[in-house]
C-alpha positions in Angstrom: 0.0 0.0 0.0 1.2 3.5 -0.9 1.0 6.4 1.6 1.2 9.7 0.1 0.8 13.1 1.9 1.0 15.9 -0.5 1.1 18.5 2.3 4.3 17.6 3.5 7.5 15.0 3.4 7.7 14.0 7.1 4.8 11.8 6.9 6.1 10.2 3.7 9.4 9.4 5.3 7.9 7.8 8.4 5.6 5.6 6.4 8.6 4.6 4.3 10.7 3.8 7.2 7.8 1.9 8.9 7.6 -0.2 5.7 11.3 -1.0 5.5 11.6 -4.5 7.0 15.4 -4.2 6.8 15.4 -1.4 9.2 13.8 -3.3 12.0 15.8 -6.3 11.0 19.0 -4.3 11.5 18.0 -3.2 14.9 17.3 -6.6 15.9 20.6 -8.0 14.5 22.6 -5.3 16.5 20.8 -6.1 19.6 21.4 -9.9 19.2 25.0 -9.3 18.5 25.2 -7.3 21.6 23.8 -10.1 23.7 26.0 -12.8 22.0 29.1 -10.8 22.9 27.9 -9.8 26.5 30.2 -12.0 28.4 33.2 -10.8 26.5 32.5 -7.1 27.2 33.9 -5.3 30.4 31.1 -5.2 33.0 31.3 -1.4 33.2 32.3 0.8 30.1 35.8 2.0 29.7 36.8 5.7 30.1 37.4 5.9 26.3 33.8 4.6 25.6 32.3 7.1 28.1 34.4 10.0 26.6 32.8 9.1 23.2 29.4 9.9 24.6 30.4 13.6 23.7 29.0 12.7 20.2 25.6 13.2 21.6 26.3 16.7 22.9 24.8 19.6 21.1 21.7 21.6 20.3 18.6 20.1 18.7 19.2 19.6 15.0 17.2 21.7 12.7 16.6 18.6 10.4 15.7 15.1 11.5 17.8 12.0 11.0 17.0 8.8 9.1 16.0 6.0 11.3 18.9 3.7 10.1 21.5 6.4 10.9 19.9 6.7 14.4 20.4 3.0 15.0 23.9 3.0 13.6 24.8 5.8 15.9 23.4 4.3 19.0 25.0 1.1 18.4 28.4 2.6 17.7 28.5 5.2 20.5 25.8 4.0 23.0 26.4 0.1 23.2 29.9 0.5 24.3 28.7 2.6 27.2 26.2 0.3 28.5 26.7 -1.5 31.8 26.6 -5.4 31.2 23.8 -5.8 33.9 22.3 -8.5 31.5 25.4 -10.5 32.1 26.6 -13.0 34.8 29.1 -10.9 36.8 27.0 -7.8 37.5 26.1 -7.8 41.1 25.0 -4.3 41.8 21.8 -2.8 42.9 19.9 -6.0 43.2 19.6 -6.3 39.4 18.3 -9.2 37.4 19.0 -10.2 33.7 16.1 -10.2 31.3 15.0 -13.8 30.3 15.2 -14.6 26.7 11.5 -15.1 26.3 10.7 -11.8 27.8 13.3 -9.9 25.7 11.8 -11.2 22.5 8.2 -10.5 23.6 9.4 -7.0 24.6 10.3 -6.6 21.0 7.0 -7.8 19.8 5.1 -5.7 22.2 6.9 -2.7 21.1 5.5 -3.1 17.8 2.0 -3.3 19.1 2.6 -0.2 21.4 -0.3 -1.0 23.6 -1.8 1.4 26.3 -2.9 -0.6 29.3 -4.9 1.8 30.9 -8.4 0.2 30.0 -9.6 -3.1 28.6 -11.0 -1.2 25.5 -7.7 0.2 24.8 -6.1 -3.2 24.8 -7.9 -6.4 25.5 -4.8 -8.2 25.3 -2.9 -6.2 28.0 -6.2 -6.6 30.1 -6.3 -10.4 29.8 -2.5 -10.9 30.5 -2.7 -8.7 33.6 -5.5 -10.9 34.7 -3.7 -14.2 34.0 -0.5 -12.8 35.6 -2.4 -11.8 38.6 -3.8 -15.4 39.0 -0.5 -17.1 38.4 1.5 -14.8 40.8 -1.1 -15.5 43.6 -0.6 -19.2 43.0 3.2 -19.0 42.8 3.4 -16.9 46.1 0.7 -18.7 48.0 -1.4 -15.6 48.4 -5.2 -15.6 49.1 -7.5 -15.5 46.0 -8.9 -12.2 47.2 -5.6 -10.4 46.4 -5.6 -8.1 43.4 -2.6 -6.9 41.5 -1.4 -3.6 39.8 1.4 -3.7 37.3 3.6 -0.8 37.9 7.2 0.3 37.2 8.8 -1.2 40.2 8.6 -1.8 43.9 9.0 1.9 44.7 5.6 2.6 43.0 4.2 -0.7 44.4 5.0 0.5 47.8 3.3 3.8 47.3 0.2 2.1 46.0 0.0 -0.2 48.8 0.5 2.4 51.5 -2.1 4.7 49.8 -4.6 1.8 50.1 -3.5 1.4 53.8 -4.0 5.1 54.4 -7.4 5.2 52.7 -8.6 2.1 54.7 -7.5 3.3 58.2 -8.9 6.7 57.6 -12.2 5.5 56.0 -12.5 3.1 59.1 -12.2 6.4 61.3 -14.9 8.2 59.3 -12.6 10.4 57.2 -13.1 10.7 53.4 -9.6 11.4 52.2 -10.7 11.8 48.5 -13.1 14.4 49.5 -11.3 16.1 52.5 -7.6 15.6 51.7 -5.1 14.8 54.4 -4.9 18.2 56.1 -7.0 17.7 59.5 -7.2 14.0 59.1 -6.8 11.7 62.1 -3.2 10.8 62.7 -2.0 7.5 61.4 0.8 5.5 63.1 3.7 3.9 61.0 5.7 1.2 62.6 8.8 0.0 60.8 12.2 -1.7 61.4 15.3 0.4 61.8 16.5 -0.8 58.4 13.3 0.2 56.5 14.2 0.5 52.7 14.6 4.1 51.3 11.8 3.3 48.7 9.4 2.8 51.5 10.4 6.0 53.2 10.1 8.0 49.9 6.6 6.5 49.4 5.6 7.7 53.0 6.9 11.1 52.4 4.9 11.4 49.2 1.8 10.3 50.9 2.3 12.8 53.8 4.0 10.8 56.4 7.1 12.6 57.6 10.2 10.5 58.7 10.0 11.9 62.2 6.5 10.3 62.6 8.0 6.8 62.0 8.1 4.4 65.1 11.3 2.5 64.6 11.8 -1.1 65.9 15.3 -2.3 66.8 16.6 -5.0 64.6 19.0 -7.9 65.3 22.5 -8.4 63.8 20.9 -9.6 60.4 18.6 -6.7 60.1 15.4 -8.5 61.2 12.8 -6.8 63.2 12.9 -7.9 66.8 9.2 -9.0 67.6 9.5 -8.3 71.2 10.3 -4.7 70.5 7.3 -4.0 68.6 5.2 -1.3 70.3 1.5 -2.1 70.9 -0.4 -1.9 67.7 -4.1 -0.8 66.9 -6.4 -0.1 64.2 -4.8 3.3 63.1 -1.4 1.6 62.5 0.6 0.7 59.5 3.1 -2.0 60.3 5.9 -2.3 57.6 7.8 -5.4 57.3 10.5 -6.7 55.0 10.9 -9.9 52.8 14.6 -9.4 52.1 16.7 -6.8 54.0 18.4 -4.8 51.0 21.8 -5.4 52.5 21.7 -8.9 54.2 18.8 -10.3 52.5 17.3 -11.3 55.9 13.5 -11.7 56.4 11.5 -10.3 59.3 10.0 -13.3 61.1 6.4 -13.2 59.7 5.2 -16.3 61.4 6.0 -14.9 64.8 4.8 -11.2 64.0 1.7 -11.5 62.1 -0.3 -13.6 64.5 0.1 -11.0 67.1 -0.4 -7.9 64.7 -3.5 -8.9 62.8 -5.9 -9.1 65.8 -4.8 -5.6 66.6 -6.5 -4.2 63.4 -3.4 -2.7 62.0 -2.6 -2.8 58.4 0.4 -5.0 57.6 2.4 -4.2 54.4 5.5 -6.3 53.3 8.2 -4.9 51.1 9.5 -7.8 49.2 11.1 -6.4 46.1 13.4 -9.2 45.4 12.8 -11.4 48.5 9.1 -12.3 48.0 10.2 -14.7 45.3 11.7 -16.9 48.0 8.3 -18.3 48.3 8.5 -20.2 45.0 11.6 -22.0 46.1 11.5 -25.4 47.9 14.7 -24.5 49.6 13.8 -21.1 50.7 9.9 -21.0 51.1 10.2 -21.2 54.8 11.6 -17.5 54.9 8.0 -16.4 53.6 5.9 -18.6 55.9 3.1 -16.5 57.5 3.4 -13.7 55.0 0.2 -14.5 53.3 -1.7 -13.1 56.4 -0.5 -9.5 55.5 -2.8 -6.9 53.8 -0.4 -5.8 51.0 2.9 -6.7 49.4 5.3 -5.0 46.8 7.4 -7.2 44.6 9.6 -6.5 41.5 9.7 -8.5 38.2 13.0 -6.9 37.0 14.9 -8.2 39.9 14.5 -11.9 40.9 12.0 -12.8 38.2 14.3 -11.5 35.5 11.7 -9.6 33.5 13.0 -6.5 31.4 12.7 -3.1 33.0 10.4 -1.6 34.2 8.2 -4.1 36.0 6.8 -4.2 39.5 3.6 -5.3 41.0 1.5 -4.0 44.0 -0.6 -6.8 45.5 -3.3 -6.1 47.9 -5.9 -8.3 49.7 -8.4 -5.1 50.2 -9.4 -4.5 46.5 -11.7 -1.8 47.6 -9.0 0.3 49.5 -6.6 -0.1 46.5 -9.1 0.9 43.9 -10.4 3.8 45.9 -6.9 5.1 46.6 -6.1 4.9 42.9 -9.6 6.1 41.7 -9.9 8.5 38.6 -13.0 9.5 36.8 -13.8 11.2 33.5 -16.6 11.1 31.1 -14.6 9.8 28.3 -13.3 6.9 30.3 -14.9 3.4 29.5 -15.2 0.8 32.0 -14.2 -2.6 30.9 -16.2 -5.9 31.4 -13.4 -7.5 33.1 -10.1 -5.5 34.1 -9.0 -1.9 33.7 -5.4 -1.8 34.7 -5.5 1.8 35.6 -7.9 1.0 38.5 -5.1 -0.6 40.4 -2.2 2.0 39.6 -1.3 5.6 39.8 -0.8 5.9 36.0 -3.5 6.1 33.5 -1.6 5.9 30.0 1.1 3.2 30.7 3.1 0.7 28.9 1.6 -3.0 28.7 4.4 -4.4 30.9 2.4 -7.3 31.9 2.9 -8.9 28.5 6.5 -9.4 29.5 5.7 -10.3 33.0 3.4 -13.0 31.6 5.9 -14.3 29.2 8.4 -14.6 32.0 6.0 -16.6 34.1 5.0 -18.7 30.9 8.7 -19.3 30.2 9.6 -20.6 33.6 6.5 -22.4 35.0 6.3 -23.5 38.6 9.4 -25.7 38.2 11.5 -23.1 36.4 10.7 -20.5 39.1 11.8 -22.7 41.8 15.0 -23.6 39.9 15.8 -20.0 39.1 15.5 -18.7 42.7 17.2 -21.8 44.3 20.0 -21.5 41.9 20.4 -17.9 42.6 20.8 -18.8 46.4 23.3 -21.6 45.5 25.5 -19.3 43.7 25.4 -16.7 46.5 26.3 -19.4 49.1 29.2 -20.6 46.9 30.5 -17.1 46.3 30.4 -16.3 49.9 32.1 -19.4 51.1 35.0 -19.0 48.7 35.4 -15.3 49.3 35.6 -16.0 53.0 38.7 -18.0 52.4 40.6 -15.1 50.9 43.0 -13.3 53.1 41.7 -10.3 54.7 38.2 -10.7 53.6 35.2 -11.2 55.9 31.5 -12.1 55.1 29.4 -10.1 57.6 26.1 -11.7 57.0 24.4 -15.1 56.9 23.5 -15.9 53.3 19.6 -16.0 53.7 18.9 -15.5 50.2 21.0 -13.8 47.5 22.8 -11.0 49.4 26.4 -11.0 50.5 28.1 -8.4 52.6 31.8 -8.1 52.2 34.4 -6.2 54.3 38.2 -5.9 54.9 39.4 -5.1 58.5 38.9 -1.4 58.1 36.8 0.9 56.0 39.7 2.4 54.0 40.7 -1.1 52.9 37.1 -2.0 52.0 36.9 1.1 49.9 40.0 0.3 48.1 39.0 -3.2 47.6 35.8 -1.9 45.8 37.8 0.6 43.7 40.0 -2.2 42.5 37.2 -4.5 41.8 35.0 -2.0 40.0 38.1 -0.8 38.0 38.9 -4.2 36.8 35.8 -4.5 34.4 35.7 -8.1 35.4 32.7 -7.8 37.8 30.9 -5.0 39.5 29.5 -4.6 43.1 28.6 -1.5 44.8 29.0 -0.1 48.3 26.8 0.2 51.4 26.9 0.5 55.1 26.3 -2.1 57.7 25.9 -1.1 61.2 28.2 1.9 60.7 30.8 -0.2 58.9 31.5 0.2 55.0 30.7 -3.0 53.1 30.7 -4.2 49.4 27.3 -5.5 48.7 26.9 -8.5 46.1 23.4 -9.3 44.8 23.1 -12.5 42.9 20.0 -11.9 40.8 20.8 -12.7 37.2 19.9 -16.1 35.6 22.9 -15.6 33.4 25.3 -16.1 36.4 27.1 -19.3 36.1 29.5 -21.2 38.2 32.3 -20.1 35.9 31.1 -16.5 36.6 31.4 -17.2 40.4 34.9 -18.6 39.9 35.9 -15.5 37.9 34.4 -13.3 40.5 36.3 -15.0 43.3 39.4 -14.6 41.2 38.8 -10.8 40.7 38.3 -10.4 44.4 41.6 -12.2 45.1 43.4 -10.0 42.7 41.9 -6.9 44.2 42.4 -8.0 47.8 46.0 -8.9 47.1 46.7 -5.3 45.8 45.1 -3.8 48.7 47.1 -6.2 51.3 50.4 -5.2 49.4 49.7 -1.6 49.6 48.6 -1.9 53.4 51.9 -3.9 54.0 53.9 -1.4 52.2 53.0 1.3 54.4 53.3 -0.7 57.6 49.6 -1.4 58.3 49.1 -4.7 60.0 45.7 -6.5 59.8 
C-alpha cells in the first residue's frame, strides 16, 4: 500500500521507514550481536567509551535524521557505554537479567505499542494482567482475594499499597480522604524496622508521612525486626515488614509477628522487592511462611523474576481500598467488562508491561521459578564461602537468600577493594553501610550467572584484595 501526503514530506518518510523490514531487522541483529558478545564485554564501560558519549552533545538539530542512521549511531557510541547488567558478573543494585522469552516478547510488544490503561484500549493487556495476577497468587501462595497492579517497580508498588492502607485506616475512622484531603485528618501511626528501605520512606513522604513520625523498631544483627520490641499496635497503625533486607537479604519473622499484629486491626504491608520470590523455592519458602496473612505486598519483576525493566507489582488483599486510593474519573473513560489496569495503579496511560511479565512466568513455569530462585541462592552461598577463604576478607552476614556483605578489616581497605574491583571491568558490586561499617554488597540476581562466573568473580576479588594487602603492607599497616 502506498502512503502519500501531498502536504508535507515528514509523513512520507515515516511511512517509508515503517515499511522498511530491513530497518527493523538491522536493529534486531545489532541487539542480538550485543547479547552474544555480552560476556566478552567489560562489565562497566571504559573511560574511552564514556568519553565518546560527547558525540551526543549539542543543540537540537534543525532537520531530523533517518532511522537507520539513528540505529547505527546508538550502536556505535551507545552500546559500548552500557553496563553489562544483563550478564553474569554484574552484582550491583539487586539487578536481574532479562529472560530470553521476555526480551523477545518485549520487541514484539514494542511493535504493538499498547496502552494498558483500560480494557477497551488493549484487551490483550487486560487479559494478560488478569492471568499474571492469578499465576502470581498461585506462585506466592497468596489468598484468592488479592488483586494486582502492574507498575514500574517496587517503589511505586510500595506507594500504591501504602495509599491503600491510608485510605482504609482513615475510612474506618470516618474520614473521606478523597473528599477532604489529608490536612486535618486523624493521625496514622507508622511502625517499621530500623532498616526500612529507602523506597518505603520515599513513598511515605509522598503520602504525607514525615520521617519523624516513624516509630522505629530495633533489629537484630541480620537486620530482622525484633518481635518483642514492636510497640502495641492498633487499628490506626501501619506495620511495615520486609521480605529481604536490602543489605543482608534477611527476612522479618512473619510467622511470629503477624499472628500478634493482625488481631490488633493494624494494616500490615510487606516490602518484598526481590525477597518475596523466595516463596517459590523449595529450599527457601520457609522464609516467607506466614506472609500470606498481610494486607499488602510489593514485589519486582525486574529483580528476581528477571523480566526486562520496568516491571513491578503491588498486591493487595483489600481491593476496595486499593481501587479507592487509585480512583480516577472522567466522562471519556470506558469501564471494561473484566479488568481496567489503571484502577489498580497511579498511571492512566502506561506501557503494557504485563505482556513481558506473563511471558516470564510462562517461560519458567512452577518448576522453572523454583530452579531459578534456588540456583541464585546456591551461587550466593558458593560465592560467599569461597570469598571468606581469601586473606583479609570477611563475610558479615548469613546468606539468607542472594545478598552478600563483604568487608576488609577497616573501612579504608574495604573502599580500596571496591575501587580495584570496579576498575577491573571483570565484575561489579556496589558499596553500602552495615551497622556503621563500610561494606561491598553483592547481589546475585541474574539467571545468566554461572558457576564459571562465580569462579571468575572470586579470582577478581582475590586479585583486588592482594593489591590492597600489598599496599597496606608497604605502609606498615597490619591487619
